[in-house]
C-alpha positions in Angstrom: -167.2 148.5 59.8 -166.7 146.6 63.0 -164.7 143.6 61.8 -162.4 142.8 58.8 -160.3 139.9 57.8 -157.5 139.8 55.2 -155.5 136.9 53.8 -152.3 137.8 51.9 -152.0 134.3 50.2 -152.8 135.1 46.6 -149.5 134.1 45.2 -148.2 133.4 41.7 -144.8 131.8 41.4 -144.1 132.6 45.1 -144.8 136.3 44.6 -147.8 138.0 46.2 -150.1 139.4 43.6 -153.2 140.2 45.7 -155.1 139.4 48.8 -158.5 138.1 49.8 -160.2 140.7 51.9 -163.5 140.1 53.7 -165.3 142.6 55.8 -168.3 142.4 58.0 -170.4 144.9 59.9 -170.8 142.3 62.7 -168.3 142.1 65.5 -166.6 138.7 66.3 -167.9 137.1 63.1 -164.5 135.7 62.1 -164.0 132.9 64.4 -161.2 130.3 64.1 -163.1 128.1 61.7 -164.1 131.0 59.4 -160.5 132.2 59.3 -159.3 128.7 58.3 -162.0 128.5 55.6 -161.0 131.9 54.2 -157.3 131.0 54.2 -158.2 127.8 52.3 -160.2 129.8 49.8 -157.3 132.1 49.2 -154.9 129.2 48.8 -157.3 127.6 46.3 -157.5 130.8 44.3 -153.7 131.0 44.3 -153.5 127.4 43.1 -156.0 128.1 40.3 -154.0 131.1 39.1 -150.8 129.1 39.1 -152.5 126.4 37.0 -153.8 128.9 34.5 -150.3 130.3 34.1 -148.8 126.9 33.7 -151.4 126.0 31.0 -150.7 129.3 29.2 -147.0 128.5 29.2 -147.6 124.9 28.0 -149.8 126.1 25.1 -147.2 128.6 24.1 -144.4 126.0 24.2 -146.5 123.7 22.1 -147.2 126.5 19.6 -143.5 127.2 19.3 -142.6 123.6 18.9 -145.2 123.2 16.1 -143.7 126.3 14.3 -140.2 124.9 14.7 -141.3 121.6 13.3 -142.9 123.3 10.3 -139.8 125.3 9.6 -137.7 122.1 9.8 -140.0 120.3 7.4 -139.8 123.2 4.9 -136.0 123.2 5.1 -135.9 119.4 4.8 -138.1 119.5 1.7 -135.8 122.1 0.0 -132.6 120.1 0.4 -131.1 118.8 -2.9 -131.1 115.1 -2.3 -130.1 112.9 -5.3 -131.4 109.4 -5.7 
């Protein structure tokens, strides 16, 4: 291998979880424009991973809220209320 390029920008919640690594057998293939493109790709991957995590957390919060509402309704229905 004559040339390699690594971008350590795969972040989740500000913590590094991985890196984008690209290698080439050709020398001088990673010019300034290519480095900028690869850095953008790494940033977009990080953004996508953060969005997936936020969506997972949102769905979990919605599930918990639904369960809480169901428990409340059961408790409400069992209250002895006189007319």
